GUKE-305445 format. One record per residue: residue number from 1; x, y, z of N, C-alpha, C in turn; residue in one letter. Coordinates in steps of 0.2 Angstrom, whole numbers, plus 5000, padded with zeros to 4 digits. Example, Ala and Ser with C-alpha at 12.3 -4.5 7.8 and 13.67 -1.06 7.14 Angstrom:
BEGIN
+-----+------+------+------+------+------+------+------+------+------+---+
:   k :  n.X :  n.Y :  n.Z : ca.X : ca.Y : ca.Z :  c.X :  c.Y :  c.Z : r :
+-----+------+------+------+------+------+------+------+------+------+---+
:   1 : 5066 : 4972 : 5039 : 5062 : 4978 : 5039 : 5066 : 4984 : 5039 : A :
:   2 : 5064 : 4989 : 5035 : 5068 : 4995 : 5036 : 5064 : 5000 : 5039 : S :
+-----+------+------+------+------+------+------+------+------+------+---+
end
This chain:
BEGIN
+-----+------+------+------+------+------+------+------+------+------+---+
:   k :  n.X :  n.Y :  n.Z : ca.X : ca.Y : ca.Z :  c.X :  c.Y :  c.Z : r :
+-----+------+------+------+------+------+------+------+------+------+---+
:   1 : 4877 : 5075 : 4985 : 4880 : 5070 : 4990 : 4887 : 5073 : 4993 : X :
:   2 : 4887 : 5075 : 5000 : 4893 : 5078 : 5003 : 4897 : 5071 : 5006 : X :
:   3 : 4904 : 5072 : 5006 : 4907 : 5067 : 5009 : 4914 : 5070 : 5012 : X :
:   4 : 4916 : 5067 : 5017 : 4923 : 5069 : 5020 : 4926 : 5063 : 5023 : X :
:   5 : 4930 : 5060 : 5020 : 4934 : 5055 : 5022 : 4941 : 5056 : 5023 : X :
:   6 : 4944 : 5053 : 5028 : 4951 : 5054 : 5029 : 4954 : 5047 : 5029 : X :
:   7 : 4959 : 5044 : 5024 : 4961 : 5038 : 5024 : 4968 : 5038 : 5026 : X :
:   8 : 4970 : 5032 : 5031 : 4976 : 5032 : 5034 : 4978 : 5026 : 5030 : X :
:   9 : 4984 : 5026 : 5025 : 4986 : 5022 : 5021 : 4993 : 5018 : 5025 : X :
:  10 : 4993 : 5012 : 5026 : 4998 : 5009 : 5030 : 5002 : 5003 : 5026 : X :
:  11 : 5008 : 5004 : 5025 : 5012 : 4997 : 5022 : 5012 : 4993 : 5027 : X :
:  12 : 5011 : 4985 : 5025 : 5012 : 4980 : 5030 : 5018 : 4980 : 5034 : X :
:  13 : 5018 : 4976 : 5039 : 5025 : 4976 : 5043 : 5029 : 4971 : 5039 : X :
:  14 : 5035 : 4971 : 5042 : 5041 : 4968 : 5038 : 5041 : 4961 : 5038 : X :
:  15 : 5041 : 4956 : 5034 : 5040 : 4949 : 5032 : 5047 : 4945 : 5032 : X :
:  16 : 5047 : 4939 : 5033 : 5052 : 4934 : 5032 : 5055 : 4935 : 5025 : X :
:  17 : 5051 : 4936 : 5020 : 5054 : 4937 : 5013 : 5057 : 4944 : 5013 : X :
:  18 : 5056 : 4949 : 5015 : 5059 : 4955 : 5015 : 5065 : 4954 : 5019 : X :
:  19 : 5066 : 4950 : 5024 : 5072 : 4950 : 5027 : 5077 : 4946 : 5023 : X :
:  20 : 5074 : 4941 : 5020 : 5078 : 4937 : 5015 : 5080 : 4940 : 5008 : X :
:  21 : 5077 : 4947 : 5008 : 5078 : 4949 : 4999 : 5075 : 4946 : 4994 : X :
:  22 : 5069 : 4943 : 4996 : 5065 : 4940 : 4991 : 5060 : 4944 : 4989 : X :
:  23 : 5059 : 4944 : 4981 : 5053 : 4947 : 4980 : 5046 : 4944 : 4980 : X :
:  24 : 5042 : 4948 : 4983 : 5036 : 4944 : 4987 : 5030 : 4945 : 4982 : X :
:  25 : 5028 : 4950 : 4980 : 5022 : 4951 : 4975 : 5016 : 4949 : 4979 : X :
:  26 : 5012 : 4944 : 4975 : 5007 : 4941 : 4979 : 5008 : 4934 : 4981 : X :
:  27 : 5014 : 4932 : 4981 : 5017 : 4927 : 4986 : 5016 : 4930 : 4993 : X :
:  28 : 5017 : 4926 : 4998 : 5016 : 4928 : 5006 : 5019 : 4926 : 5010 : X :
:  29 : 5022 : 4928 : 5015 : 5026 : 4926 : 5021 : 5025 : 4929 : 5027 : X :
:  30 : 5026 : 4926 : 5033 : 5024 : 4929 : 5039 : 5027 : 4936 : 5041 : X :
:  31 : 5024 : 4939 : 5045 : 5027 : 4944 : 5048 : 5033 : 4942 : 5052 : X :
:  32 : 5039 : 4947 : 5054 : 5044 : 4945 : 5058 : 5042 : 4948 : 5063 : X :
:  33 : 5046 : 4947 : 5070 : 5045 : 4950 : 5076 : 5046 : 4957 : 5075 : X :
:  34 : 5050 : 4960 : 5071 : 5051 : 4967 : 5069 : 5044 : 4970 : 5066 : X :
:  35 : 5041 : 4965 : 5062 : 5035 : 4967 : 5058 : 5030 : 4968 : 5063 : X :
:  36 : 5028 : 4964 : 5068 : 5023 : 4965 : 5072 : 5024 : 4970 : 5076 : X :
:  37 : 5031 : 4972 : 5079 : 5033 : 4978 : 5083 : 5031 : 4984 : 5079 : X :
:  38 : 5033 : 4984 : 5074 : 5031 : 4990 : 5068 : 5023 : 4993 : 5067 : X :
:  39 : 5020 : 4985 : 5067 : 5012 : 4986 : 5067 : 5009 : 4989 : 5074 : X :
:  40 : 5012 : 4986 : 5079 : 5010 : 4988 : 5086 : 5011 : 4996 : 5087 : X :
:  41 : 5017 : 4998 : 5084 : 5018 : 5005 : 5085 : 5014 : 5009 : 5081 : X :
:  42 : 5012 : 5007 : 5075 : 5007 : 5011 : 5070 : 5001 : 5010 : 5075 : X :
:  43 : 4999 : 5006 : 5078 : 4993 : 5005 : 5081 : 4992 : 5010 : 5087 : X :
:  44 : 4998 : 5011 : 5091 : 4999 : 5016 : 5096 : 4998 : 5023 : 5093 : X :
:  45 : 5001 : 5024 : 5088 : 5001 : 5031 : 5085 : 4994 : 5032 : 5083 : X :
:  46 : 4991 : 5028 : 5080 : 4985 : 5029 : 5078 : 4978 : 5027 : 5083 : X :
:  47 : 4980 : 5026 : 5090 : 4975 : 5024 : 5094 : 4970 : 5031 : 5096 : X :
:  48 : 4971 : 5036 : 5095 : 4966 : 5041 : 5095 : 4962 : 5043 : 5090 : X :
:  49 : 4963 : 5039 : 5084 : 4960 : 5040 : 5078 : 4953 : 5035 : 5078 : X :
:  50 : 4947 : 5040 : 5078 : 4941 : 5035 : 5079 : 4939 : 5031 : 5070 : X :
:  51 : 4942 : 5026 : 5069 : 4941 : 5023 : 5063 : 4934 : 5020 : 5062 : X :
:  52 : 4930 : 5022 : 5057 : 4924 : 5020 : 5056 : 4925 : 5012 : 5052 : X :
:  53 : 4931 : 5010 : 5049 : 4932 : 5004 : 5046 : 4939 : 5004 : 5044 : X :
:  54 : 4941 : 4997 : 5042 : 4948 : 4996 : 5041 : 4947 : 4991 : 5035 : X :
:  55 : 4952 : 4992 : 5031 : 4953 : 4988 : 5024 : 4959 : 4985 : 5024 : X :
:  56 : 4961 : 4979 : 5022 : 4967 : 4976 : 5019 : 4966 : 4973 : 5012 : X :
:  57 : 4972 : 4972 : 5010 : 4972 : 4967 : 5005 : 4970 : 4960 : 5007 : X :
:  58 : 4969 : 4955 : 5001 : 4967 : 4949 : 5003 : 4974 : 4944 : 5005 : X :
:  59 : 4980 : 4947 : 5007 : 4986 : 4944 : 5007 : 4987 : 4943 : 5016 : X :
:  60 : 4989 : 4937 : 5018 : 4988 : 4937 : 5025 : 4994 : 4943 : 5029 : X :
:  61 : 4998 : 4945 : 5027 : 5003 : 4950 : 5029 : 5000 : 4956 : 5031 : X :
:  62 : 4996 : 4959 : 5026 : 4991 : 4964 : 5027 : 4986 : 4963 : 5032 : X :
:  63 : 4983 : 4957 : 5032 : 4977 : 4956 : 5037 : 4980 : 4955 : 5044 : X :
:  64 : 4986 : 4953 : 5045 : 4989 : 4952 : 5052 : 4991 : 4959 : 5054 : X :
:  65 : 4993 : 4964 : 5050 : 4995 : 4971 : 5051 : 4991 : 4974 : 5054 : X :
:  66 : 4985 : 4973 : 5050 : 4978 : 4977 : 5052 : 4976 : 4974 : 5058 : X :
:  67 : 4976 : 4968 : 5059 : 4973 : 4967 : 5066 : 4978 : 4969 : 5072 : X :
:  68 : 4985 : 4969 : 5071 : 4989 : 4971 : 5076 : 4988 : 4978 : 5077 : X :
:  69 : 4986 : 4983 : 5072 : 4985 : 4990 : 5072 : 4978 : 4991 : 5076 : X :
:  70 : 4973 : 4987 : 5075 : 4966 : 4988 : 5076 : 4967 : 4986 : 5085 : X :
:  71 : 4970 : 4981 : 5086 : 4971 : 4978 : 5093 : 4964 : 4976 : 5097 : X :
:  72 : 4962 : 4979 : 5101 : 4956 : 4977 : 5105 : 4950 : 4982 : 5103 : X :
:  73 : 4951 : 4986 : 5099 : 4946 : 4991 : 5097 : 4941 : 4988 : 5092 : X :
:  74 : 4934 : 4990 : 5092 : 4929 : 4988 : 5089 : 4929 : 4990 : 5082 : X :
:  75 : 4933 : 4989 : 5078 : 4934 : 4991 : 5070 : 4933 : 4987 : 5065 : X :
:  76 : 4927 : 4986 : 5062 : 4927 : 4980 : 5057 : 4933 : 4981 : 5052 : X :
:  77 : 4934 : 4975 : 5050 : 4941 : 4974 : 5046 : 4938 : 4970 : 5039 : X :
:  78 : 4939 : 4974 : 5034 : 4937 : 4970 : 5027 : 4943 : 4969 : 5023 : X :
:  79 : 4943 : 4963 : 5018 : 4948 : 4962 : 5014 : 4945 : 4964 : 5006 : X :
:  80 : 4949 : 4968 : 5003 : 4948 : 4970 : 4996 : 4953 : 4968 : 4991 : X :
:  81 : 4952 : 4963 : 4986 : 4957 : 4960 : 4982 : 4961 : 4967 : 4978 : X :
:  82 : 4957 : 4972 : 4977 : 4961 : 4977 : 4973 : 4967 : 4980 : 4977 : X :
:  83 : 4968 : 4979 : 4984 : 4973 : 4981 : 4986 : 4979 : 4977 : 4987 : X :
:  84 : 4978 : 4971 : 4984 : 4984 : 4966 : 4983 : 4990 : 4969 : 4981 : X :
:  85 : 4996 : 4966 : 4982 : 5002 : 4968 : 4979 : 5002 : 4966 : 4972 : X :
:  86 : 5006 : 4971 : 4968 : 5007 : 4969 : 4960 : 5010 : 4962 : 4960 : X :
:  87 : 5007 : 4959 : 4955 : 5010 : 4951 : 4953 : 5017 : 4952 : 4949 : X :
:  88 : 5022 : 4948 : 4951 : 5028 : 4949 : 4948 : 5029 : 4943 : 4944 : X :
:  89 : 5025 : 4938 : 4943 : 5024 : 4932 : 4938 : 5031 : 4928 : 4940 : X :
:  90 : 5034 : 4926 : 4935 : 5041 : 4922 : 4937 : 5045 : 4924 : 4941 : X :
:  91 : 5045 : 4931 : 4943 : 5050 : 4934 : 4947 : 5049 : 4933 : 4955 : X :
:  92 : 5043 : 4931 : 4956 : 5041 : 4929 : 4963 : 5046 : 4924 : 4967 : X :
:  93 : 5047 : 4926 : 4973 : 5052 : 4921 : 4976 : 5058 : 4922 : 4975 : X :
:  94 : 5062 : 4925 : 4970 : 5068 : 4925 : 4969 : 5072 : 4930 : 4972 : X :
:  95 : 5078 : 4930 : 4973 : 5082 : 4935 : 4977 : 5082 : 4941 : 4972 : X :
:  96 : 5080 : 4946 : 4975 : 5081 : 4953 : 4971 : 5087 : 4955 : 4969 : X :
:  97 : 5092 : 4953 : 4972 : 5099 : 4956 : 4970 : 5102 : 4952 : 4964 : X :
:  98 : 5099 : 4946 : 4962 : 5100 : 4943 : 4957 : 5097 : 4945 : 4949 : X :
:  99 : 5093 : 4950 : 4949 : 5090 : 4954 : 4944 : 5091 : 4961 : 4945 : X :
: 100 : 5093 : 4964 : 4950 : 5092 : 4970 : 4953 : 5095 : 4976 : 4946 : X :
: 101 : 5101 : 4974 : 4943 : 5104 : 4978 : 4938 : 5102 : 4975 : 4932 : X :
: 102 : 5098 : 4971 : 4931 : 5095 : 4969 : 4923 : 5091 : 4975 : 4920 : X :
: 103 : 5091 : 4975 : 4915 : 5087 : 4980 : 4910 : 5079 : 4979 : 4912 : X :
: 104 : 5076 : 4973 : 4912 : 5069 : 4972 : 4914 : 5068 : 4975 : 4921 : X :
: 105 : 5071 : 4973 : 4926 : 5070 : 4975 : 4934 : 5071 : 4983 : 4933 : X :
: 106 : 5076 : 4986 : 4929 : 5078 : 4993 : 4930 : 5072 : 4996 : 4926 : X :
: 107 : 5067 : 4993 : 4922 : 5063 : 4996 : 4919 : 5056 : 4995 : 4923 : X :
: 108 : 5056 : 4990 : 4928 : 5050 : 4989 : 4933 : 5051 : 4995 : 4938 : X :
: 109 : 5057 : 4997 : 4941 : 5057 : 5003 : 4946 : 5058 : 5010 : 4942 : X :
: 110 : 5059 : 5011 : 4936 : 5060 : 5016 : 4933 : 5056 : 5019 : 4927 : X :
: 111 : 5054 : 5013 : 4924 : 5051 : 5015 : 4917 : 5045 : 5011 : 4916 : X :
: 112 : 5039 : 5013 : 4920 : 5033 : 5008 : 4920 : 5030 : 5008 : 4913 : X :
: 113 : 5030 : 5013 : 4908 : 5028 : 5011 : 4901 : 5032 : 5005 : 4897 : X :
: 114 : 5038 : 5005 : 4898 : 5043 : 5001 : 4894 : 5041 : 4994 : 4898 : X :
: 115 : 5041 : 4995 : 4905 : 5040 : 4988 : 4909 : 5034 : 4984 : 4906 : X :
: 116 : 5027 : 4988 : 4905 : 5022 : 4986 : 4903 : 5022 : 4983 : 4897 : X :
: 117 : 5026 : 4987 : 4893 : 5026 : 4985 : 4885 : 5029 : 4978 : 4884 : X :
: 118 : 5035 : 4977 : 4887 : 5039 : 4970 : 4887 : 5038 : 4965 : 4892 : X :
: 119 : 5031 : 4966 : 4896 : 5030 : 4962 : 4903 : 5030 : 4954 : 4900 : X :
: 120 : 5027 : 4952 : 4894 : 5026 : 4946 : 4893 : 5033 : 4943 : 4892 : X :
: 121 : 5037 : 4946 : 4890 : 5045 : 4942 : 4889 : 5049 : 4943 : 4896 : X :
: 122 : 5047 : 4949 : 4900 : 5051 : 4949 : 4906 : 5049 : 4943 : 4911 : X :
: 123 : 5043 : 4943 : 4913 : 5040 : 4940 : 4918 : 5033 : 4936 : 4919 : X :
: 124 : 5030 : 4940 : 4914 : 5022 : 4936 : 4913 : 5019 : 4939 : 4919 : X :
: 125 : 5021 : 4946 : 4922 : 5017 : 4947 : 4929 : 5011 : 4953 : 4927 : X :
: 126 : 5011 : 4957 : 4932 : 5004 : 4961 : 4931 : 5008 : 4968 : 4928 : X :
: 127 : 5004 : 4971 : 4924 : 5006 : 4978 : 4921 : 5003 : 4982 : 4927 : X :
: 128 : 5008 : 4989 : 4925 : 5007 : 4994 : 4931 : 4999 : 4997 : 4928 : X :
: 129 : 4998 : 4996 : 4923 : 4990 : 5000 : 4920 : 4986 : 4995 : 4923 : X :
: 130 : 4987 : 4988 : 4924 : 4981 : 4985 : 4928 : 4981 : 4986 : 4935 : X :
: 131 : 4987 : 4988 : 4938 : 4988 : 4988 : 4945 : 4984 : 4995 : 4947 : X :
: 132 : 4985 : 5001 : 4943 : 4982 : 5006 : 4944 : 4976 : 5006 : 4943 : X :
: 133 : 4972 : 5003 : 4938 : 4964 : 5001 : 4938 : 4962 : 4999 : 4944 : X :
: 134 : 4964 : 4993 : 4946 : 4961 : 4990 : 4951 : 4962 : 4993 : 4959 : X :
: 135 : 4968 : 4996 : 4960 : 4969 : 4999 : 4966 : 4965 : 5006 : 4967 : X :
: 136 : 4964 : 5009 : 4961 : 4959 : 5015 : 4961 : 4952 : 5013 : 4961 : X :
: 137 : 4950 : 5008 : 4959 : 4943 : 5005 : 4959 : 4942 : 5004 : 4967 : X :
: 138 : 4947 : 5001 : 4970 : 4946 : 4998 : 4976 : 4944 : 5005 : 4981 : X :
: 139 : 4949 : 5010 : 4980 : 4946 : 5016 : 4984 : 4941 : 5020 : 4983 : X :
: 140 : 4939 : 5019 : 4975 : 4931 : 5021 : 4974 : 4926 : 5017 : 4976 : X :
: 141 : 4927 : 5010 : 4978 : 4922 : 5006 : 4981 : 4922 : 5007 : 4988 : X :
: 142 : 4927 : 5010 : 4992 : 4927 : 5011 : 4999 : 4923 : 5018 : 5000 : X :
: 143 : 4924 : 5022 : 4995 : 4921 : 5028 : 4996 : 4914 : 5027 : 4994 : X :
: 144 : 4912 : 5023 : 4991 : 4904 : 5023 : 4989 : 4901 : 5020 : 4996 : X :
: 145 : 4904 : 5017 : 5001 : 4902 : 5014 : 5005 : 4901 : 5018 : 5012 : X :
: 146 : 4906 : 5023 : 5013 : 4905 : 5028 : 5017 : 4905 : 5035 : 5016 : X :
: 147 : 4901 : 5039 : 5021 : 4900 : 5045 : 5021 : 4905 : 5050 : 5023 : X :
: 148 : 4907 : 5048 : 5029 : 4911 : 5053 : 5034 : 4915 : 5048 : 5038 : X :
: 149 : 4921 : 5050 : 5040 : 4926 : 5047 : 5045 : 4932 : 5045 : 5043 : X :
: 150 : 4936 : 5041 : 5047 : 4943 : 5039 : 5046 : 4942 : 5032 : 5043 : X :
: 151 : 4947 : 5030 : 5039 : 4946 : 5024 : 5036 : 4955 : 5022 : 5036 : X :
: 152 : 4956 : 5016 : 5039 : 4962 : 5012 : 5039 : 4963 : 5008 : 5033 : X :
: 153 : 4968 : 5009 : 5028 : 4969 : 5005 : 5023 : 4976 : 5001 : 5023 : X :
: 154 : 4978 : 4994 : 5024 : 4984 : 4991 : 5026 : 4985 : 4988 : 5019 : X :
: 155 : 4990 : 4989 : 5013 : 4992 : 4987 : 5009 : 4999 : 4986 : 5007 : X :
: 156 : 5002 : 4987 : 5002 : 5009 : 4984 : 5000 : 5013 : 4990 : 4997 : X :
: 157 : 5019 : 4990 : 4996 : 5024 : 4994 : 4994 : 5022 : 4996 : 4987 : X :
: 158 : 5022 : 4993 : 4982 : 5022 : 4996 : 4975 : 5013 : 4998 : 4974 : X :
: 159 : 5009 : 4994 : 4977 : 5002 : 4997 : 4976 : 5001 : 5004 : 4980 : X :
: 160 : 5004 : 5004 : 4986 : 5003 : 5011 : 4989 : 5006 : 5016 : 4986 : X :
: 161 : 5012 : 5015 : 4983 : 5017 : 5019 : 4980 : 5013 : 5022 : 4974 : X :
: 162 : 5010 : 5017 : 4970 : 5007 : 5020 : 4964 : 5000 : 5022 : 4965 : X :
: 163 : 4996 : 5021 : 4970 : 4990 : 5023 : 4972 : 4991 : 5030 : 4976 : X :
: 164 : 4995 : 5031 : 4980 : 4996 : 5039 : 4981 : 4998 : 5044 : 4976 : X :
: 165 : 5003 : 5041 : 4971 : 5004 : 5045 : 4965 : 4997 : 5048 : 4961 : X :
: 166 : 4994 : 5042 : 4961 : 4987 : 5043 : 4958 : 4983 : 5049 : 4962 : X :
: 167 : 4982 : 5047 : 4968 : 4978 : 5052 : 4972 : 4981 : 5059 : 4973 : X :
: 168 : 4988 : 5059 : 4971 : 4991 : 5065 : 4971 : 4990 : 5069 : 4964 : X :
: 169 : 4987 : 5066 : 4959 : 4985 : 5069 : 4951 : 4990 : 5067 : 4946 : X :
: 170 : 4994 : 5061 : 4948 : 4999 : 5058 : 4943 : 4996 : 5053 : 4940 : X :
: 171 : 4999 : 5050 : 4935 : 4998 : 5044 : 4931 : 5002 : 5038 : 4931 : X :
: 172 : 4999 : 5031 : 4931 : 5004 : 5027 : 4932 : 5010 : 5027 : 4928 : X :
: 173 : 5010 : 5030 : 4922 : 5015 : 5031 : 4917 : 5021 : 5035 : 4920 : X :
: 174 : 5019 : 5041 : 4925 : 5024 : 5046 : 4927 : 5024 : 5044 : 4935 : X :
: 175 : 5023 : 5039 : 4938 : 5022 : 5038 : 4946 : 5030 : 5037 : 4948 : X :
: 176 : 5034 : 5035 : 4943 : 5041 : 5033 : 4945 : 5047 : 5039 : 4943 : X :
: 177 : 5044 : 5044 : 4941 : 5048 : 5049 : 4939 : 5051 : 5052 : 4946 : X :
: 178 : 5056 : 5056 : 4946 : 5060 : 5058 : 4952 : 5055 : 5063 : 4956 : X :
: 179 : 5054 : 5062 : 4961 : 5051 : 5068 : 4965 : 5043 : 5066 : 4966 : X :
: 180 : 5040 : 5061 : 4962 : 5033 : 5061 : 4961 : 5031 : 5055 : 4966 : X :
: 181 : 5034 : 5050 : 4968 : 5033 : 5045 : 4972 : 5040 : 5044 : 4976 : X :
: 182 : 5039 : 5040 : 4981 : 5045 : 5037 : 4984 : 5044 : 5030 : 4988 : X :
: 183 : 5049 : 5026 : 4989 : 5048 : 5019 : 4992 : 5045 : 5020 : 4999 : X :
: 184 : 5040 : 5015 : 4999 : 5037 : 5017 : 5007 : 5039 : 5011 : 5012 : X :
: 185 : 5042 : 5013 : 5018 : 5045 : 5010 : 5023 : 5039 : 5006 : 5026 : X :
: 186 : 5041 : 4999 : 5027 : 5036 : 4995 : 5031 : 5033 : 4999 : 5038 : X :
: 187 : 5026 : 4998 : 5037 : 5022 : 5002 : 5043 : 5022 : 5010 : 5043 : X :
: 188 : 5025 : 5012 : 5038 : 5023 : 5019 : 5037 : 5016 : 5021 : 5036 : X :
: 189 : 5015 : 5027 : 5038 : 5008 : 5030 : 5038 : 5007 : 5036 : 5033 : X :
: 190 : 5002 : 5035 : 5028 : 5001 : 5041 : 5024 : 4995 : 5042 : 5024 : X :
: 191 : 4993 : 5049 : 5024 : 4986 : 5051 : 5026 : 4985 : 5056 : 5020 : X :
: 192 : 4977 : 5054 : 5018 : 4974 : 5058 : 5012 : 4967 : 5059 : 5013 : X :
: 193 : 4965 : 5065 : 5014 : 4958 : 5068 : 5014 : 4955 : 5068 : 5008 : X :
: 194 : 4949 : 5066 : 5008 : 4944 : 5066 : 5002 : 4938 : 5070 : 5003 : X :
: 195 : 4936 : 5074 : 4999 : 4931 : 5078 : 5000 : 4927 : 5077 : 4993 : X :
: 196 : 4920 : 5077 : 4994 : 4916 : 5077 : 4989 : 4909 : 5081 : 4990 : X :
: 197 : 4908 : 5085 : 4986 : 4901 : 5089 : 4985 : 4899 : 5089 : 4979 : X :
: 198 : 4893 : 5093 : 4978 : 4889 : 5092 : 4971 : 4893 : 5095 : 4965 : X :
: 199 : 4899 : 5098 : 4967 : 4903 : 5101 : 4962 : 4909 : 5098 : 4959 : X :
: 200 : 4912 : 5095 : 4965 : 4919 : 5092 : 4964 : 4921 : 5087 : 4969 : X :
: 201 : 4926 : 5082 : 4967 : 4929 : 5078 : 4971 : 4936 : 5079 : 4972 : X :
: 202 : 4939 : 5080 : 4978 : 4946 : 5081 : 4978 : 4949 : 5076 : 4984 : X :
: 203 : 4956 : 5075 : 4982 : 4960 : 5071 : 4986 : 4965 : 5076 : 4988 : X :
: 204 : 4968 : 5076 : 4995 : 4973 : 5080 : 4997 : 4977 : 5076 : 5001 : X :
: 205 : 4983 : 5075 : 4999 : 4989 : 5072 : 5002 : 4991 : 5076 : 5009 : X :
: 206 : 4989 : 5073 : 5015 : 4992 : 5078 : 5020 : 4998 : 5075 : 5024 : X :
: 207 : 4999 : 5069 : 5023 : 5006 : 5066 : 5026 : 5008 : 5060 : 5022 : X :
: 208 : 5014 : 5059 : 5021 : 5017 : 5052 : 5017 : 5022 : 5050 : 5020 : X :
: 209 : 5023 : 5043 : 5020 : 5030 : 5039 : 5022 : 5031 : 5041 : 5028 : X :
: 210 : 5027 : 5043 : 5033 : 5029 : 5045 : 5040 : 5030 : 5039 : 5044 : X :
: 211 : 5036 : 5039 : 5046 : 5040 : 5034 : 5051 : 5041 : 5036 : 5058 : X :
: 212 : 5039 : 5041 : 5060 : 5041 : 5044 : 5066 : 5039 : 5040 : 5072 : X :
: 213 : 5034 : 5037 : 5071 : 5031 : 5031 : 5077 : 5035 : 5026 : 5077 : X :
: 214 : 5040 : 5024 : 5072 : 5043 : 5017 : 5072 : 5050 : 5018 : 5076 : X :
: 215 : 5052 : 5024 : 5079 : 5057 : 5025 : 5083 : 5055 : 5024 : 5090 : X :
: 216 : 5049 : 5023 : 5093 : 5046 : 5021 : 5099 : 5045 : 5014 : 5099 : X :
: 217 : 5050 : 5011 : 5104 : 5049 : 5005 : 5106 : 5042 : 5002 : 5108 : X :
: 218 : 5040 : 4997 : 5105 : 5033 : 4994 : 5107 : 5035 : 4987 : 5109 : X :
: 219 : 5033 : 4986 : 5116 : 5034 : 4978 : 5118 : 5029 : 4973 : 5115 : X :
: 220 : 5031 : 4967 : 5114 : 5026 : 4962 : 5111 : 5023 : 4959 : 5117 : X :
+-----+------+------+------+------+------+------+------+------+------+---+
end
């Protein structure tokens, strides 16, 4: 079976918790005015792309972002829980600056294996290994549904950072190494092509963390 799909991965628009410096995870807060403008700018940048479908996580900030990107176009929008943000357990809703320089938080952002090993004592959150499994499965689920065309996927910073590393051939253990991945800007666009034939399945990252469209003012 042959397939040719192009995924447009988008991090959700900026939220109130982003503005307040709170660790969000699977907690949720509304998009800010800036977040809505970013989503509209992304929609303008992608207006010529004939999407066959759009997917978001089950969290409202990605659903709202996706709807702003789609606008009036007749593009079906689905939710997949596998695209949800990483769950940070007891850390969710706290000021990031209060834990930023602690060993547990530094392991979260630099040492995934160590973070996973000690997660029960850190925050009782979601291991990177679990996030890797569910986000990879989400992409595979979407691939099974579609044969050809462009797919919009709106998700979250940690989830997309890890997922893009996996699609680029890296592992969850190595995805935080220097040069492997980068922090994704709100409403940035990353593009990945997927091709499948009888012999092989390949992902090719064509663009990552593109924010060029965000310099263009979009009125509400």
